[in-house]
C-alpha positions in Angstrom: 3.8 145.1 -28.6 5.4 141.9 -27.4 8.3 143.9 -26.0 5.9 145.8 -24.2 4.0 142.6 -22.8 7.5 140.8 -22.1 9.8 143.9 -21.6 12.2 142.9 -18.8 14.0 139.7 -19.5 13.8 140.8 -22.9 15.7 143.9 -22.8 18.1 142.5 -20.3 18.8 139.6 -22.9 19.4 142.3 -25.7 21.7 144.5 -23.7 23.6 141.3 -22.7 23.8 140.1 -26.3 24.5 143.6 -28.1 26.0 145.5 -25.3 26.5 148.4 -26.1 23.0 149.1 -27.0 20.4 151.9 -27.5 16.9 151.4 -28.2 15.2 153.1 -31.2 11.9 153.2 -32.8 10.7 154.5 -36.0 8.1 157.5 -36.2 6.0 155.1 -38.3 6.2 152.6 -35.8 4.8 155.2 -33.3 2.2 156.4 -36.0 0.9 152.5 -36.3 0.8 151.9 -32.2 -1.1 155.2 -32.1 -3.6 153.6 -34.5 -4.2 150.5 -32.9 -4.6 151.9 -29.5 -7.8 153.4 -31.0 -8.7 149.9 -31.8 -12.2 148.6 -30.9 -10.2 145.4 -30.2 -9.6 145.7 -26.5 -6.4 143.7 -25.8 -4.7 145.1 -28.7 -5.7 148.8 -28.0 -4.3 148.1 -24.4 -1.5 146.5 -25.7 -0.8 149.7 -28.0 -1.1 151.9 -25.4 1.4 150.1 -22.9 3.6 150.3 -26.0 3.3 153.5 -26.4 4.2 154.1 -22.8 7.4 152.0 -23.1 8.6 153.7 -26.4 8.0 157.2 -24.4 10.1 156.0 -21.1 12.5 154.1 -22.4 12.9 154.6 -26.3 14.0 157.4 -29.0 11.7 157.8 -31.4 13.9 158.3 -35.2 12.5 159.8 -38.6 11.9 157.2 -41.5 11.1 158.4 -45.0 7.5 159.3 -45.2 6.5 157.0 -48.0 5.7 153.6 -48.5 4.5 150.7 -45.8 5.5 150.6 -42.5 7.9 147.8 -43.2 9.0 149.7 -46.1 10.3 152.9 -44.2 11.8 150.0 -41.4 13.8 148.5 -44.4 14.7 151.9 -45.8 15.8 153.2 -42.2 17.9 150.3 -41.6 19.6 150.4 -45.2 21.1 153.6 -44.0 22.4 152.7 -40.4 24.7 149.4 -40.8 24.7 149.3 -36.9 20.8 148.9 -36.5 19.1 145.8 -35.7 15.4 145.5 -36.5 13.5 143.9 -33.6 10.3 142.3 -35.3 7.8 139.4 -34.8 6.6 139.5 -38.1 7.9 136.9 -40.7 7.4 138.9 -43.6 9.5 141.3 -42.4 11.6 139.1 -41.3 12.5 137.3 -44.6 12.8 141.0 -46.6 15.7 142.0 -43.6 17.0 138.7 -44.5 17.1 139.2 -48.2 18.6 142.5 -48.0 21.3 140.8 -45.5 19.9 143.4 -42.9 20.2 142.6 -39.3 17.1 141.5 -37.3 16.4 140.3 -33.7 13.3 138.4 -33.1 12.0 135.7 -30.3 11.6 132.1 -30.5 10.2 130.2 -27.6 10.7 133.4 -25.4 14.3 133.8 -26.2 16.0 136.5 -28.1 17.5 135.3 -31.7 19.5 137.3 -34.0 19.1 136.9 -37.5 
């Protein structure tokens, strides 16, 4: 959702750092965004809807295994794709990616950081 909120400079920075790059989003993330879009929390639901629109316009949805948590499914997908960078703001997911030696992109002080 952070990407949809601050997309223009983040996307440009990622392209500059990783060029060539294409953007994909796991189906489990789309499912989670769909659930959040129905949230009673107005700001969260609006951000989720904006994120879904962003995904629809700028990303390709990829399939992930159908079992496990969203994080498990993301990690499982990343394990099979050595050229994939997982973009996340989630500290626990970043730690798991690091432990498994998988590539990660995050933000720190509004700047793209590879981890």
